[in-house]
Each structure stands twice: as C-alpha cells, then as structure tokens.
N, C-alpha and C positions, 0 to 999 in steps of 0.2 A: 926302608919302606917309609913312606909318608902317608898321612891321611888327610884327604880333602874333606872339609865339613861345609855343607851348604844349608843355609836356613832358607826355607821356602814358604812364603806366605800363601795361605789357602783361602778359598771362599769359606764363609762361616759354615756352610752345610757340608763341606767336603770331609770325607772320612777315609784316610789312606789305610786304616787298619782292616778295612773290608776289601779283600782281594778282587771282588767282582764289581766294586763301585767304580765310577768313572775316574775318580782321583787315584784310587789304588792301581787301576789298569794303566793310567798315564805314567805314574812314577815307575812302575815295573817295566814299561816299554822304554822309558828313558834310560834306566839303569842297564837294561839288556843291551841297548845300543852302545852305551859308554863302555861296557865290559868287552866290547869287540876291539877297542883301541889298544894299541901296544902299550904295555906297562900297567894297565888297569887290572887289578887282581881280584878284589872283593868289593861288593857294594851292598849296603843295607840301609834301611830307612825306618823312620818311626814318626810318631806324632806326639807332641807334648801334651801331657795330661793337663798341666796348668794353663797352657795356651793352645787349645785345640785348633786355632786358626794358623798354627805354624807347624810345618813338618821339618824334619832334619834328615839330610842324606849324608852318608859317610861313604867315601870311595878310597880304598887303599891302592896306592901306586907303588911300583917298584922303585921309582926315583923321582926327584923333583923335576928333572929334565923331561921325563915321560909326561908328567902333568903339564909342564909348560908347553910341550909340543902339542898336546891335546888342546889347550887353551888357544894357542896361536892358529890352529887349524880350524877352529870353530867359526 
C-alpha cells in the first residue's frame, strides 16, 4: 500500500473542518469520487492549525500502479 499526500491551498476564509461549509463539502465530494477508482482504499483530510490556508489530503492506494493509472486517466 502507498499513501498519496496532497497539499491543497485554500481561500483564507475556507474551513474544511466544518462538514456543511462549501470547502468541506467540496473536499468530501472529491474524495468520494476518488474512492470509486480501482485501487483507492481510504481517504481522509484535514486542515493545518499552523497554516489554516492549507489543507492536506491523504489517499491510500493498493499499489503505485493503481495510483499511476488514476493520474494518467485524469
């Protein structure tokens, strides 16, 4: 298993910790779509306390090939 780590810049007012906020909804929708891809197993996200304008997304993949196939199909 490998873990993809994505650093995502946010608007200053964005708060992904609130599930009903537009930023929270957008990230959850993206992760739900990504988890439908073959080899994607788990996904989770958070927002840095020290840098609230940055979110981080983690996606666990079965293999590097599954991740590469996803990237090439995007």
